[in-house]
C-alpha positions as CSV (number, residue, x, y, z in Angstrom):
1,M,-14.5,1.1,-9.6
2,T,-12.4,0.4,-6.4
3,Y,-9.5,1.9,-4.6
4,P,-6.0,1.3,-5.8
5,V,-3.8,-1.1,-3.7
6,L,-0.3,-0.3,-2.5
7,S,2.0,-3.3,-1.8
8,L,4.7,-2.8,0.7
9,S,7.1,-5.1,2.6
10,P,5.5,-6.1,6.0
11,E,7.8,-3.8,8.0
12,E,7.1,-0.8,5.6
13,A,3.4,-1.5,5.8
14,I,3.6,-1.2,9.6
15,G,5.8,1.9,9.3
16,F,3.2,3.8,7.3
17,L,0.1,2.5,9.0
18,A,1.7,3.3,12.4
19,R,2.6,6.7,11.0
20,L,6.3,6.4,11.5
21,Y,6.6,7.8,7.9
22,S,4.2,9.8,5.9
23,T,5.8,9.9,2.4
24,L,6.5,6.9,0.3
25,V,9.4,7.2,-2.1
26,V,8.7,5.6,-5.4
27,F,10.4,5.3,-8.8
28,D,8.3,6.5,-11.8
29,P,4.8,5.8,-10.3
30,P,2.1,4.7,-12.8
31,E,0.2,7.6,-14.5
32,F,-3.0,6.8,-12.7
33,I,-1.3,7.5,-9.3
34,R,0.4,10.8,-10.4
35,N,-2.9,12.5,-10.5
36,Y,-4.7,10.4,-7.9
37,R,-5.9,11.9,-4.6
38,G,-8.0,9.6,-2.4
39,R,-8.1,6.3,-0.5
40,V,-5.7,3.5,-1.1
41,L,-5.6,0.0,0.4
42,V,-2.3,-1.0,2.0
43,H,-1.2,-4.6,1.3
44,A,1.7,-6.5,2.9
45,L,3.9,-8.6,0.6
46,A,5.6,-11.9,1.6
47,F,8.2,-12.1,4.3
48,P,11.8,-12.2,3.1
49,D,13.1,-15.6,2.1
50,H,16.6,-14.8,3.4
51,R,17.0,-16.1,7.0
52,E,18.7,-13.0,8.4
53,L,16.4,-10.6,6.7
54,Q,13.4,-12.6,7.8
55,R,14.6,-12.4,11.4
56,L,15.0,-8.7,11.2
57,C,11.5,-8.3,9.8
58,L,10.0,-10.5,12.5
59,D,11.9,-8.5,15.2
60,F,10.4,-5.3,13.7
61,L,6.9,-6.8,13.8
62,A,7.4,-7.8,17.5
63,V,8.3,-4.2,18.4
64,Y,4.7,-3.4,17.5
65,N,3.3,-6.5,19.1
66,F,2.7,-8.2,15.8
67,S,3.6,-11.7,14.6
68,P,3.1,-13.5,11.3
69,E,-0.3,-14.7,12.6
70,T,-1.6,-11.2,13.6
71,F,0.1,-9.4,10.7
72,P,0.1,-12.0,7.9
73,A,1.9,-11.7,4.6
74,L,-0.1,-11.3,1.4
75,A,-3.0,-9.6,3.2
76,L,-4.7,-6.2,3.1
77,Q,-3.6,-4.6,6.3
78,G,-5.0,-1.1,6.3
79,L,-6.1,2.0,4.5
80,A,-4.6,5.4,3.8
81,T,-5.4,8.6,1.9
82,V,-3.1,9.7,-0.9
83,S,-3.0,13.5,-0.4
84,D,-0.2,14.5,-2.7
85,V,2.1,13.0,-5.4
86,Y,5.1,15.0,-6.7
87,P,8.5,14.5,-8.3
88,Y,11.5,15.0,-5.9
89,D,14.3,17.4,-6.4
90,T,17.5,17.3,-4.3
91,D,16.3,20.0,-1.9
92,R,12.8,18.7,-1.2
93,F,14.2,15.1,-0.8
94,C,16.6,16.4,1.9
95,A,14.0,18.6,3.6
96,E,11.5,15.6,3.9
97,Q,14.0,13.0,5.2
98,E,12.0,12.5,8.4
99,E,8.8,12.0,6.4
100,H,10.3,9.3,4.1
101,G,13.2,7.8,6.2
102,C,15.3,7.3,3.1
103,G,18.2,9.6,4.1
104,E,19.0,13.2,3.1
105,S,20.7,12.6,-0.3
106,L,18.6,12.0,-3.4
107,Y,21.9,11.2,-5.2
108,A,22.8,8.5,-2.7
109,Y,19.3,7.1,-2.8
110,R,19.5,6.8,-6.6
111,I,22.9,5.1,-6.4
112,D,21.8,2.7,-3.6
113,H,18.8,1.6,-5.6
114,G,20.2,1.8,-9.1
115,L,17.6,4.3,-10.2
116,E,18.1,6.4,-13.3
117,G,14.5,7.9,-13.8
118,E,12.4,10.2,-11.7
119,V,12.0,9.7,-8.0
120,W,8.6,10.7,-6.6
121,G,7.0,11.2,-3.2
122,V,3.5,9.9,-2.4
123,R,2.1,11.6,0.7
124,L,-0.1,9.2,2.8
125,D,-2.5,10.6,5.4
126,K,-5.3,9.2,7.6
127,T,-3.8,5.8,7.8
128,Y,-5.1,3.0,10.0
129,F,-4.9,-0.7,10.5
130,L,-7.8,-2.9,9.6
131,E,-9.3,-4.6,12.7
132,T,-8.8,-8.0,11.0
133,P,-6.3,-8.4,8.0
134,I,-7.9,-9.7,4.8
135,R,-5.8,-12.7,4.1
136,D,-4.6,-14.5,0.9
137,I,-4.7,-11.4,-1.4
138,V,-2.1,-12.4,-4.1
139,P,-1.1,-9.3,-6.1
140,P,-0.8,-9.4,-9.9
141,P,2.5,-10.8,-11.2
142,G,5.6,-8.6,-11.0
143,I,4.3,-6.5,-8.1
144,E,7.1,-5.5,-5.7
145,H,7.6,-3.1,-2.8
146,G,6.1,0.3,-3.5
147,H,4.0,-0.7,-6.5
148,F,0.4,0.4,-6.9
149,W,-2.2,-1.9,-8.6
150,M,-5.9,-2.2,-9.2
151,P,-7.8,-5.3,-7.9
152,Q,-8.6,-7.7,-10.9
153,T,-9.4,-11.2,-9.7
154,T,-12.5,-12.3,-7.8
155,S,-10.5,-12.7,-4.5
156,Q,-8.8,-9.3,-4.9
157,L,-12.1,-7.7,-5.6
158,K,-13.8,-9.4,-2.6
159,G,-11.0,-8.4,-0.4
160,A,-11.2,-4.8,-1.6
161,E,-15.0,-4.8,-1.0
162,Q,-14.5,-6.1,2.6
163,A,-11.9,-3.4,3.3
164,L,-14.2,-0.7,1.8
165,L,-17.0,-1.8,4.1
166,E,-14.7,-1.3,7.1
167,D,-13.5,2.0,5.7
168,A,-17.2,3.1,5.4
169,M,-17.7,2.3,9.0
170,H,-14.6,4.3,10.1
171,C,-15.4,7.2,7.8
172,P,-19.2,7.7,7.5
173,S,-18.8,10.4,4.9
174,L,-17.4,7.6,2.5
175,T,-20.6,5.5,2.8
176,T,-22.3,7.4,-0.1
177,R,-19.1,7.0,-2.2
178,Y,-18.9,3.3,-1.5
179,N,-22.6,2.8,-2.5
180,D,-21.8,4.7,-5.7
181,Y,-19.2,2.1,-6.7
182,D,-21.9,-0.5,-6.8
183,M,-19.3,-3.1,-5.9
184,G,-21.9,-5.9,-5.7
185,L,-22.8,-5.6,-9.3
186,W,-19.2,-5.4,-10.3
187,L,-18.3,-8.5,-8.3
188,R,-21.2,-10.5,-9.9
189,W,-20.0,-9.4,-13.4
190,I,-16.4,-10.4,-12.6
191,E,-17.5,-13.8,-11.2
192,Q,-19.2,-14.6,-14.5
193,A,-15.9,-14.4,-16.3
194,P,-13.0,-16.8,-15.5
195,P,-10.8,-15.1,-12.9
196,K,-7.3,-14.0,-13.9
197,R,-4.7,-16.0,-12.0
């Protein structure tokens, strides 16, 4: 067992880890997240391919004294605690606009993003940046901004283990929980099977 991973665009990852925002707005989160309360690894996706969007993203990183070298793409960048997960209604979405930064109108948000299903809020607390990003963590296929996933390949599991070790040092009360995961045995078991790529 390991923590779930949340993949975000680089600027959104910084926004949550730097505590600019506390609530992630997601569309129909997976069932395992709806009832989940606990730690989550924060992963940065690739930088935009579009030249202008890439420039805006790099400008945002620079505001926080980051560059692609110090805040690389496809890397585990930090940790957070999921403290609450709930479906949004119009009133709550409007009341929490400062926490999520997606405007005050749920209707406008749905139209802008072409959403027809439920829009949920995922409250993230106790966020922090890892001292050193854990690089080259390629998510499973089809993972986009705001998606949660569980580590599956050897490299993903080793990256998660490294982040868990740092988390245990930051949060001594988690050390026992980390030891209960018996990650070493799990990694050895995974390594005996061909990794999924």
